[in-house]
Each structure stands twice: as C-alpha cells, then as structure tokens.
C-alpha positions as CSV (number, residue, x, y, z in Angstrom):
1,M,254.9,-7.0,-37.7
2,H,257.7,-7.4,-40.3
3,E,258.1,-3.6,-40.7
4,L,260.5,-3.6,-37.7
5,G,262.7,-6.2,-39.4
6,I,262.7,-4.1,-42.6
7,V,263.7,-1.0,-40.5
8,F,266.6,-2.9,-39.0
9,H,267.7,-3.9,-42.6
10,I,267.4,-0.2,-43.8
11,I,269.5,1.0,-40.8
12,K,272.2,-1.6,-41.6
13,G,272.2,-0.4,-45.2
14,V,272.5,3.3,-44.0
15,E,275.3,2.3,-41.6
16,K,277.3,0.6,-44.4
17,T,276.8,3.6,-46.8
18,A,277.7,6.1,-44.1
19,E,280.9,4.2,-43.3
20,E,281.8,4.0,-47.0
21,N,281.2,7.8,-47.4
22,G,282.6,9.1,-44.1
23,L,279.2,10.2,-42.7
24,T,278.7,10.5,-39.0
25,K,275.1,11.8,-39.0
26,V,272.1,11.2,-41.2
27,A,269.4,13.8,-41.7
28,S,267.0,11.7,-43.8
29,V,266.5,8.4,-45.5
30,T,264.2,8.2,-48.6
31,V,262.7,4.7,-49.2
32,E,260.9,3.6,-52.3
33,L,257.9,1.5,-51.1
34,G,256.0,-0.6,-53.6
35,E,252.2,-0.4,-53.7
36,V,251.9,-4.1,-53.3
37,S,255.0,-4.7,-51.1
38,S,252.8,-5.7,-48.1
39,V,254.5,-3.0,-46.0
40,I,252.2,-0.6,-44.1
41,P,253.7,2.9,-44.4
42,H,252.7,4.2,-41.0
43,Y,253.9,1.0,-39.3
44,L,257.2,1.5,-41.1
45,T,257.5,5.1,-39.9
46,D,256.6,4.2,-36.3
47,C,259.2,1.4,-36.3
48,W,261.7,3.8,-37.9
49,R,261.3,6.4,-35.2
50,W,261.7,3.8,-32.4
51,A,264.8,2.1,-33.9
52,A,266.5,5.1,-35.5
53,D,266.5,7.1,-32.2
54,K,268.5,4.3,-30.6
55,N,271.4,4.7,-33.1
56,D,273.7,7.8,-33.0
57,L,274.0,7.8,-36.8
58,T,270.2,7.9,-37.4
59,R,268.9,9.6,-34.3
60,E,266.3,12.3,-35.3
61,A,266.7,11.3,-39.0
62,E,263.5,11.5,-41.0
63,L,262.2,8.6,-43.0
64,L,260.7,9.7,-46.3
65,I,258.6,7.3,-48.2
66,E,258.0,7.4,-52.0
67,E,255.2,5.1,-53.0
68,I,255.9,3.2,-56.3
69,P,252.7,2.2,-58.1
70,A,252.3,-1.5,-58.9
71,V,252.5,-2.1,-62.7
72,T,251.9,-5.4,-64.5
73,Y,253.2,-6.3,-67.9
74,C,251.3,-8.5,-70.4
75,E,253.4,-10.9,-72.5
76,N,250.6,-11.3,-75.1
77,C,249.8,-7.7,-76.0
78,E,253.0,-6.2,-74.6
79,K,251.1,-3.5,-72.7
80,T,251.3,-2.5,-69.0
81,Y,248.5,-1.7,-66.6
82,G,247.8,-0.9,-63.0
83,T,248.1,-4.1,-61.0
84,V,245.8,-3.1,-58.1
85,E,243.0,-2.0,-60.4
86,Y,243.0,-5.1,-62.6
87,G,244.9,-7.9,-60.9
88,K,246.5,-10.7,-62.9
89,I,244.3,-10.6,-66.0
90,C,245.2,-8.1,-68.6
91,P,242.4,-5.5,-69.2
92,H,243.6,-5.0,-72.8
93,C,243.5,-8.6,-74.1
94,G,242.3,-10.8,-71.3
95,S,245.5,-12.8,-71.1
96,E,246.8,-14.3,-67.8
97,K,250.4,-14.3,-69.2
98,T,251.3,-11.4,-67.0
99,W,254.0,-10.5,-64.5
100,L,254.6,-7.8,-62.0
101,L,256.9,-5.2,-63.5
102,Q,257.2,-2.9,-60.4
103,G,255.5,-2.2,-57.1
104,N,256.7,-4.9,-54.7
105,Q,260.0,-3.3,-53.8
106,V,261.3,-1.8,-50.6
107,M,264.6,0.0,-51.5
108,I,266.7,2.8,-50.1
109,K,266.7,5.5,-52.7
110,E,268.6,8.3,-51.0
111,I,270.5,9.1,-47.8
112,E,271.0,12.7,-46.8
113,G,273.9,13.3,-44.5
114,C,274.4,16.2,-42.2
C-alpha cells in the first residue's frame, strides 16, 4: 500500500510549512488527488488518521480530498477530453498524439492552522 508512504510525505510537507509559518497545530490538510493517480482515497484517509494521530502537529487534523478529473490533450486537434472515458485515443479526431494534462497529481493544496 503506497498510500502510507504518500501520507508520510504529506506530513513532512505540513511540518515544513508549519515551521516556516510558526504553526504549532493543524486543523486540516486539503489534498488534490488526481483521478488517475493510482491512490485510493479511503486508503489514504485511513493511513492519514493512523499517522497523523502520532504527530503532535497533525493530531486530530482532518484530511480533505479534492478529486481532480483526468483530462487529456490532443496535439492534432488541440482539444481536451476526459481521460477515463476515452483513454489515449482522441474522441474528436482519432489521433494517438495525446498526453495527460491533469489528473495524476497528489498535491497539498491547503493547510489550515489552529
């Protein structure tokens, strides 16, 4: 389960930001989670609860997840489309010259201090 490793990485980022901003307690952390990031949201929240409660800074802090839809860009027709629905082949022109524009990220968006 790589979600635990991701949680440890998030907590390190929160600790660094808290130190830079003089925070001693965090109420919540909002994470942007891409639709095709391969991270399972309920595993992430379970791992968060376990790990966050072992840290004075994040104890009882809530993990909020904002799902970011996967969007693919087509180089041929310069249009975007839903990656999960259509995959690699552009539904507009049939081209395979496409790349993922968004949807695979796991990023801290916001940290709410107490």
